[in-house]
N, C-alpha and C positions, 0 to 999 in steps of 0.2 A: 818968283811966282809969276806966271804968265796969265793969271786970271782964271785958271781952271778951278773947278770945284766939283765936289760930290756930296750928295745929301740923301738921306732916307728917313722915312717915318713908318713906324709900325704900330698898329692898333690891335689889341687882343682883349676879348671879353667873352667869357663863357666858351662856347664852341666855335667862335668866329675869330678869324685873324685876317687882317688886311694890311697891305703895305704899298708904298710907292717909293721908288728910288730914281735919282736923276744924276747924270754926269754931263759936264760940259768941259771940253778941252780948252776953252778960253781962246787966247790968241795963238796957241800952238797950232791948232787946225780947226776945221769946221765941224769936227766930230762932236755929236751929242747923243745921249742915250737916255731913255726913260723906260721904267719897268713898273707895272702895276699888277697886283695879284692878291690872292687870298685863299683861304680855305675855310670850310665849314665842317665841323664834326658833330655827329649825332649818334649816340650809341655806338654800334660797330662800324658805322659808315663815315667816310671822310671824302669830301669832294674838294678839289683844288683847281685853281686856274691862274694863268699868268699871261700877260701880254707885254711884249717888248717892242719899242719903237726906236729906231736908230736913224740918225741923219749923218751921213758921211760928207756932206757937201756936194756929192755927186749923185748918190741915190739914197733911198729911204727904206731899207729892209725892215720887215716886221716878223715877229714870231708869236704864235698863239699856242699855248699848252693847256691841256685839260687832263685831269686825272681823277680816278675814283679808286678807293680802297675799301675793302670790307674785311673785318676780322671775324673769324669763325673758329672758336676754340684756339688751338695752337697755330692756326693758319691765317695768313693775311693774303687775300686775293687782290690783284691790282690790274687796272685797265688804264692805258694812257693813249692820248692822241696829241699830235703836234702838227702844225703847219707853218712852214717858214717861207716867206715871200722875199726873194733877194732884191726885188725891184730893179731887175736888169733885163733889158729887152732881149727876147729870145731865150731866156732862162726860166724854166718852169719852177713852180713852187715845189718844195720838198715836203712830203707828209709822211708821218709814221704812226703806226698803231702798235702797241705792245700789250701783251697779256703776261701775267706772271703770278707766282705763288711763292710765299716764304713760309717755311715750317719751322717753328721754334722748338728745338729739342730741349733747350734750357736757356737761362739768361745769357749764357756765353756761347751757345752753339746753334747755328741756323743752317738749314738747307734751302737753297733757292733754285727755281727753274723759271724760264721765261722764253717767250717768242716775240720777235720784233720784225715788222715788215716796213721798210723804208722806201716809199714810192716804187719806182722800177729799179732801184739801185741794188738792194740786197735784202735778204731775209736771214735772220740770225736766231739760233737756238742757244740758250745759255743754261748751264747747270753748274752749281757750285756749292761749296760748303764753307761757311764762315765760322771761325773759332776765335773768340776774343781771349786775350791773356791779360790778367791783371796782376 
């Protein structure tokens, strides 16, 4: 063991969940990472968020994620936003926004569709069918 460790704590009560997780590479390298986040559910609504902080010994990138879901009948609508800051001179943040819907035909079959735009990098449309086998 080189002194590295990982730990996490999660709290859940009612419609609220919160967590924190940490990792330290110990004597192996200067790498450390911490993540905090949570979600809140109320009726058909769910709001979630997460923030990640990394220290590589050279730079300190961060990631922010926010999400919202709403259930309406057999459909779940989702909106997501993320911003990643690489903490490197001359490199811009990467942001993305995504919209999607999941339609539940049954407990085992779902249809999903979505659109994601990532900074000036790419835009993606996704359509699929998921079938679970038990």
